[in-house]
C-alpha positions in Angstrom: 0.0 0.0 0.0 1.4 3.5 -0.8 2.5 5.3 2.2 0.1 8.2 3.0 1.7 11.6 3.4 2.3 12.9 6.9 0.2 16.0 7.4 1.0 19.1 9.5 -1.5 20.6 12.0 -0.9 23.9 10.0 -1.8 22.3 6.7 -4.7 24.0 4.7 -6.3 20.5 4.5 -6.5 20.4 8.3 -7.9 23.9 8.4 -10.5 23.0 5.8 -11.6 19.9 7.7 -11.7 21.6 11.0 -14.1 24.3 9.8 -16.7 21.6 8.9 -17.7 21.6 12.5 -19.8 24.6 11.6 -23.0 24.2 9.7 -22.5 27.2 7.4 -19.2 25.8 6.2 -20.6 22.4 5.7 -23.4 23.9 3.5 -20.9 26.0 1.6 -18.5 23.1 0.9 -21.2 20.4 0.8 -18.9 18.3 2.9 -19.2 16.7 6.4 -17.1 14.7 8.9 -17.6 11.0 9.6 -15.6 9.6 12.4 -14.6 6.1 13.5 -14.0 2.8 11.7 -17.7 2.0 11.2 -18.7 5.3 9.7 -15.6 5.5 7.5 -16.0 2.0 6.3 -19.6 2.8 5.2 -18.4 6.0 3.6 -15.8 4.2 1.6 -18.4 1.8 0.2 -20.9 4.5 -0.6 -21.3 6.1 -4.1 -23.2 9.1 -5.1 -26.0 9.2 -7.7 -23.5 9.6 -10.6 -21.1 7.0 -9.1 -18.7 9.4 -7.5 -17.1 8.2 -4.2 -18.6 9.7 -1.1 -15.3 9.7 0.9 -13.1 12.5 -0.3 -10.3 12.6 2.3 -9.2 10.5 5.3 -7.1 11.4 8.3 -5.6 8.5 10.2 -3.0 7.9 12.8 -0.3 5.4 11.9 -1.6 3.0 14.6 -5.2 3.2 13.2 -3.9 2.7 9.6 -2.3 -0.5 10.7 -5.3 -1.6 12.8 -7.8 -0.8 10.1 -5.6 -1.6 7.1 -8.6 -2.8 5.0 -10.5 0.4 5.4 -7.5 2.6 4.6 -6.6 0.4 1.6 -10.2 0.7 0.3 -10.1 4.5 0.7 -6.9 4.7 -1.3 -8.4 2.4 -4.0 -11.5 4.6 -4.1 -9.3 7.7 -4.9 -9.6 9.4 -1.5 -6.7 11.5 -0.3 -5.3 9.7 2.8 -3.1 11.5 5.3 -1.1 10.0 8.2 -1.8 12.4 11.1 -0.5 12.9 14.6 -2.8 12.8 17.6 -2.7 16.6 17.5 -4.1 16.7 14.0 -6.8 14.2 14.8 -7.8 16.3 17.8 -8.0 19.3 15.4 -10.4 17.7 12.9 -12.3 15.4 15.2 -15.6 16.3 16.9 -15.1 13.9 19.8 -13.2 14.0 23.0 -11.4 10.7 22.3 -10.9 10.3 18.5 -10.8 6.7 17.2 -8.0 7.3 14.8 -10.0 7.6 11.6 -11.7 10.9 10.5 -13.2 11.0 7.0 -14.3 14.0 5.0 -17.4 13.1 2.9 -19.6 14.6 0.2 -23.2 15.4 1.1 -25.4 12.5 0.2 -29.0 13.6 0.7 -31.6 12.7 -2.0 -34.2 14.8 -3.7 -37.6 14.2 -2.2 -39.1 13.6 -5.6 -36.6 10.7 -6.2 -37.8 9.1 -2.9 -41.4 9.3 -4.0 -40.6 8.0 -7.5 -39.0 4.9 -6.0 -42.4 3.8 -4.5 -41.5 3.7 -0.8 -43.3 1.4 1.6 -42.0 2.6 4.9 -40.8 6.2 5.6 -39.9 8.2 8.7 -40.6 11.9 8.6 -38.8 14.0 11.2 -40.9 17.2 11.8 -39.2 19.9 13.8 -36.8 17.5 15.5 -34.0 19.6 17.0 -31.7 17.3 18.8 -29.0 15.9 16.5 -28.5 12.8 18.6 -32.2 12.0 18.3 -32.2 12.6 14.6 -29.3 10.3 14.1 -30.8 7.6 16.3 -34.1 7.7 14.5 -32.2 7.4 11.2 -30.5 4.3 12.7 -33.8 2.9 13.8 -35.4 3.4 10.4 -32.4 1.7 8.7 -32.6 -1.3 11.1 -36.4 -1.6 10.5 -35.9 -1.7 6.8 -37.4 1.7 6.0 -37.0 2.9 2.4 -36.3 6.5 3.3 -36.1 9.3 5.9 -37.4 12.8 5.4 -36.2 15.8 7.5 -38.5 18.8 7.3 -37.2 22.3 6.9 -37.5 23.0 10.6 -35.4 20.0 11.7 -31.8 19.7 12.7 -29.0 19.5 10.2 -28.5 16.0 8.9 -24.8 16.4 8.9 -24.4 17.7 12.4 -21.5 15.7 13.9 -23.6 14.3 16.7 -26.3 13.2 14.2 -23.6 11.4 12.1 -22.2 9.7 15.1 -25.6 8.6 16.5 -26.5 7.0 13.2 -23.4 4.7 13.4 -23.1 4.6 9.6 -26.8 4.6 8.7 -26.4 7.9 7.0 -24.9 5.9 4.1 -27.6 3.2 4.0 -30.9 4.7 2.9 -32.1 7.8 1.0 -32.6 10.9 3.2 -34.3 14.1 1.9 -33.7 17.3 3.8 -35.4 20.7 4.1 -38.8 19.5 2.9 -41.8 21.5 4.3 -44.0 19.2 6.3 -47.1 20.0 4.2 -45.2 19.1 1.0 -43.9 15.9 2.6 -47.3 14.7 3.7 -49.1 15.6 0.4 -46.3 14.0 -1.7 -46.4 10.8 0.3 -50.2 10.6 0.1 -50.2 11.2 -3.7 -47.7 8.3 -3.9 -50.2 6.0 -2.2 -48.6 6.1 1.2 -50.7 6.2 4.4 -49.4 8.9 6.7 -49.6 8.3 10.5 -48.6 10.9 13.1 -47.1 9.5 16.2 -48.4 11.3 19.3 -49.0 10.2 22.9 -52.4 11.7 22.8 -53.5 10.1 19.5 -57.0 8.9 19.0 -55.8 5.6 17.6 -53.9 2.9 19.6 -51.0 1.2 17.9 -52.1 -2.2 19.2 -55.6 -1.7 17.8 -54.1 -0.7 14.4 -52.1 -3.8 14.3 -55.0 -6.0 15.4 -57.3 -4.4 12.9 -54.9 -5.2 10.0 -54.6 -1.6 8.9 -50.8 -1.4 9.0 -49.7 -3.7 6.1 -49.7 -1.1 3.3 -47.2 1.6 2.5 -46.8 3.8 5.6 -45.1 7.0 6.6 -44.7 8.0 10.3 -44.4 11.6 11.3 -42.3 12.1 14.5 -42.4 15.5 16.2 -40.3 17.7 18.4 -38.7 16.2 21.5 -40.3 18.6 23.9 -43.7 19.5 22.6 -44.5 16.8 20.0 -46.5 17.6 16.9 -48.6 20.8 16.6 -52.3 20.4 15.8 -51.9 21.6 12.3 -49.4 18.8 11.6 -51.5 16.2 13.2 -54.4 17.4 11.1 -52.4 16.6 7.9 -52.1 12.9 8.8 -54.5 10.1 7.9 -54.5 9.1 11.6 -52.9 10.1 14.9 -51.5 7.0 16.6 -50.3 6.6 20.2 -48.0 3.9 21.4 -49.8 2.3 24.4 -48.2 2.5 27.8 -48.9 -0.7 29.6 -46.8 0.1 32.6 -46.3 3.1 34.8 -43.9 5.1 32.6 -45.0 8.6 31.9 -44.0 8.5 28.2 -41.5 7.2 25.7 -38.7 9.3 24.3 -38.6 10.2 20.6 -36.1 7.5 19.5 -37.8 4.7 21.4 -41.3 5.6 20.2 -39.9 5.8 16.6 -38.4 2.3 16.9 -41.6 0.9 18.2 -43.7 2.4 15.4 -41.3 1.6 12.6 -40.9 -2.0 13.7 -44.7 -2.4 14.1 -45.1 -1.3 10.5 -42.3 -3.4 9.3 -43.8 -6.5 11.0 -47.2 -5.8 9.6 -45.9 -5.4 6.1 -43.8 -8.6 6.3 -46.9 -10.5 7.5 -48.9 -9.1 4.6 -46.3 -10.4 2.2 -46.4 -13.9 3.9 -42.8 -13.6 5.2 -43.5 -13.4 8.9 
């Protein structure tokens, strides 16, 4: 394997990577940071819509390059610039307190909402006014694990490429289409026009998730709208949905947090859809 160049903390490449901690620079450069072996491995394997590699640049300590030889080799083979870096450089470009030795610079990878609709999605998560990046990344990971076809972030939601969101998704950013900046009204209408039943997840919903499952209404194409962590979904958003569904609380817990409720709802839909296809 060619020996990557040793990069200085004062290098313009380090300065350019460090500034991606800020949203305005991420948007201007259309680049974001992915850290750790799992995220970098997924970035290396990912390709954009025209086949271009998603990973542009990789900073790695010598120790990490030896430990994760296969990842570094694949990054070089994909045409990424690979730099051997000191711990000081990794600390400069990393967004974590204890970097794992691999920091990748990646191209934006969000998809046009129209492309998601054209693909005929059967299970979609819509994040409406979700502000916490860790929650957004975790819901994206849940959607990926449940086999969802896409995730939509409305225009009032957190930045998909916030470092906390990328870390929380543990590589799921690279696994399924994500549309960003879509007004919630456009998202709901577009999904309905595509034949998708839209459900709003709300603790005060008129419909019970267990009843929906027992009634056999969950087997078709479905989109779930998940709201803000603190105040949920406003009335005008709930009114857009075909039904407002609550996750039943059988014990004494006051409520479920956003990511947990999203996992329950998405897996319920995935289970019902699999049963409808005779695979469960």
